[in-house]
N, C-alpha and C positions, 0 to 999 in steps of 0.2 A: 503494499498499498505507499503512496507518494506519500510525504510529509507535507506536500503540498497542499493537501486535505484540511492541515490544522493549520492551528492561529501560526502567523511566520515572526511577531513579536510579542515583546510583554512575558510574563512571568510564566503563563500557559504553555508559550514557544515550547516544544520537543528540543533539550539541549544534543548534541553532539555529543555520541557515546566514543570514550575512549578506546575501544574494540568492540566487534561484533562476530557471535559466530552463532553455528547453527547447531540444537541439541534434538539429540534423537528419542523418540520414546519408546515405547515398549511394543508397539504395532507397527513404527516405521514413522510415524507423523513426523513433521519435521518442523522445529520451535525456534522463531526468530529469539536471538537473548541477545541484551545489550548490557555491555559494564561501563559504568561511568566512575571516577575518582580513583585515588592512588590504589596501586594493587596490592601495598600491603597495610591498607587499612582495615578495619572491622567491617566484615561482609553484613549487608542487608538484604534480603530478595522480597523484589515486589509483584503480586501476581493481582492483577487488573482485574475486573468485573466484566458482565455480558456488554456486548457491543461494543468493548472499549478497546484499548491499546496500550500500550507503552506510554503514548503520548498523554493517558490521562495521569500519569504520574510526574510529570513536568514539575510542578513547583515542589515536589519531595526531592526529585533527583538532583534539581538546580542547588538545594540547601545543603542537600546531604553528601552528596559527591563532593564536595571542598575535605573534608574529612572522613570519609564513609568511603567502600565498596561497595556500590549500589548494581545491583544486579536485578534488571527488569526483563521480564520475556510477552510476548504477546500468545494468548492462549490460543489452542488450534482453529483454523479457520477465523482468527480476528488478526487486523494488524498487518504485518508481514509474513505471519505464519500459515502456509496454504490450508484451505479447508482439507479437512476429512470425512470417509463417512460414517466413522465410528464419533457417536457424543455420548458422553457417558462419564458419569462421578468418578468412574474406574479410571478412564481415559485422562480425566484431570489430574488424577493423583498420580497415574504413570505420568504423564508430561511433567509434574513439579518433579517429583523424582528425578528424572532424566536431567531437569536443569539444575537440579543441585550439584548430581553426579557430576555432570560437565564445565562447574565453575567455581567447586569448591575444592578445598584438598581431602585426602582423609582422614575423617576426625573433626575439620574445621566445622564451627558453628556459626551460624547467622540468627540477625532477627528476620523473622517471615513475616509481613506483613500482606492481608488479603482484604480486598475491598470488594462485597457483594459476593458472584461468583469464585472471585479469588479468596474470598472466604471460604466459601464451602470447596473451593478446590484443598483448602488447609486441611478440613472438617474430614475429605475424606482420604485424605495422604496419611492422617495420623496414627496409623497404624504399621505405616511402612516402615521398613528398616532403615532406608536411607533419610527419610522424613526423621525419624527418630534419633539418627548419627549426627545430623547437621541443624536440628533445629533446637536454638539456646531458648527463644522467646519468641513469642506470638503478638501479633495487632493484627484482631477482627475487625473490621468498620463495614457498618451496614451491610449487615448479613442476615442469616438466619439458616436453620439446620433442616424444618421439614415447613409443611402446609403453609408454603411460601404463598399461593396463588388465593387462597380462601383467608387467609390474613390481610391481604393487600389492602390500602382503603384508595387506589388508584381512581375506585367509581364510588360516589361519594353518596353512598346508601347504606340499609343494615345488613349487617353481616348474614350471609344465608346463603343458600343456593343460587338464586339470582345473579347477586355479586358474583358469586363466585367462577357462572358460567360467564357475565359479562366483564368481568378479568380476563379468565383465559382466553376469550375471543379477542381482547385490545391487545395483550402482551404476544398472543401468538399470530398474529397477524400476519401473512403475505404480501402485505403492500408494502412497494417499494417506500420509503420515506421522502427520498426527493429531495432538490437544493435545500438550504438553510435561509428558509423567508422568516420575514417576521412572525408569520401565523406556526410556522414549526418551531420558532423559536419560544415563543407564547407555551404552546403544548409540551413542550420538552421540560421547562418551567414547571409548569404546573404537576408533571408525573413525577420528574426527578428532584425537583431543587427546592429549596425553600423559598417562601415570600419576599425574601431580602436579597436574594441574591443577584449580586454586581453585574450589570450586561456583559463586561470581557468574562466573567466564569461562566455564564450561558452561553454563549459564541463557542468557549472552549469545547463546551461538551456538547452541544449541538454538533460543531463539525465531527469531533470523534464519532460519538453517536451514528451521526449520520453517512457514516465513510465505512460502517459495517455493513457487510452484502448480506440481503434480505435472507436467501436461503441459511445463511449461518445465523443469522438474528432468528431464525422461525425455526431450524434443529436445537438448536440451544435452550429457546423457551420450553417446548414438549420434555426436555431434561428438568429444567428448575420446574415444571408443573408437578410432577412426579418424586420430587425428591425427597429423601428420609434420609438425614445423616444423624439423628439423636445421637447412635451408635459414636459413630466418628467426634462427636462431640465430650463423651465420656473417656474415649481413648488420647484426647487432645491435653496429654501429661507433662505440660510445660507451662510456666509462667506465660498467663497470656490476658491481655488486656482487652477491653471492648468498648468500643465508640459509635454512637448513635445520635440521629438528628430527632428532634422532637416533632421535625414535618416531616420523617419519612414516610411517601406513601408505599413506597414498595416493599421495605422490609421495616415495618412498625418498630417503636420501641420494644414491643412485648417479646420480638423474636431476642431483642439485646438481652433483654431482665432475663428470658429463658435460657439461655446462652451462660449467663452469668452465674445462675445457678447451678447448672449443670457442670462446668467445666470444673476440673480438679485442681486448678492451680490459679484461678481468676485473680488479676491481680486489680481490679476495679475497673467500673462501669462507668462510662463521660454519657450524660445523654445532654447535646449542643442544642440551647433552646433555638427555634428558628431554624435551624439547620434541616434539609432536606437529604436525599438518599445520596448525592454527589460530596461527602463529608470529603476526602483528598483535596476537591478543587474549593468548595466553599470555605473548608476550618483549615486550611495548608498548613499554617504554623502550630495548630495544636495538632494536625495528626504528625507532622514532621518533629514537634517537640517529644511524642510522646514514643515513637520511633527510637529517638536519642535518647530518651529515658531506659526503654529498654535495653541499648545495647551498652549503656554507662554502667545499670546494673547489673547485668546476667552475663554479657559478655564476659567483661573484665573478671567477673568472680568465676567464671569457667578456666578462664587462663591464670589463672593465679593458684586456683588448686591442682590444676595438672603441670605447673612449674615446677 
């Protein structure tokens, strides 16, 4: 995917990586991976959400790369990772394992941050050997483990069968999103962002989401509809922070509270007033600061214990 589809200036313009590589997943899927920052710095791995790409993490990469090795990758079918006929939670876990093994040395640990489907990727991989070997701590942003369509408040009506049916039709639509127009920005802001989101944030998110191929968007919507990773939450036995916006319509705060209650080692939950689903874009300083805190607390401790 061309970077011309994204903003080309300001805090949400994707920074140029120090290097790029291709990780190959268990089924042969090829994943575009970017590495930013000093090679000797503590590593951070970023997994983006549905319909997004590495460009979604631009603000975090720009800040963290000054003193961290930031590894960001495109989920299969997203960004510059080619589409693959296999779309499943297991495939997401396979892909994360492949990225970790391709970018981290044996025994090297990282903070792993996942937004939305990226958080679900972390939950799906929580029992995997590579994940357990490389995860020092985790940040889950705006995500949930099950009942995603039923709990969504994108359709403004009482919860129940009708709302669930309408939400499924909207999120699973095969219709092309088309160009980024004023109407498209308003629709995207309503569905995914808080009411106070700045225009440059809305523009960045709209360009990223509209760049996702409609077939990829539809295929992954079907996976999210049926997703059940409650077991993965219980197996996520590393220090884990949770962030959610109070105005999140796609993964409302009820999801985050359930995660915090079920996680074996939850370090805390932050509910951000007025923020929507796109927390890394809408609240970049807080998300970046949380990642920094996790690195400072957990990667340093691991290094001292192993010295």
